[in-house]
C-alpha angles and dihedrals in degrees: 000000000000116000112222107237115231122210121207131181115222121198109217128190126197101046112134106156145014089272088063090049090053092050092048091048093050093045093053097039089051091066122098109252097026113103099177141002123199107196120198116200095192095051093038091228146102130218109212129193112215131190090185134028110270115194121240089237093057092049092046092052092048092052093043088058088063092043097256129124127228106217104169144009123198137166114257106237102176131129087209094071 
């Protein structure tokens, strides 16, 4: 059966350059349940596609490992995908 993909928006502090964006992307995409992470340096956030619920704690720990801080998690409720 098809799993409904969930999108969440993560607020991330500590990103200063494209290198930070790359580290954040790899950290998030390396987690079980996250299929893609689109990290936006300007907006200081990441939109992640999840096939399974990933706890805020797990995402925070993954980002902390690359010296970034997860500051918020919200559901993405946009018709624009």
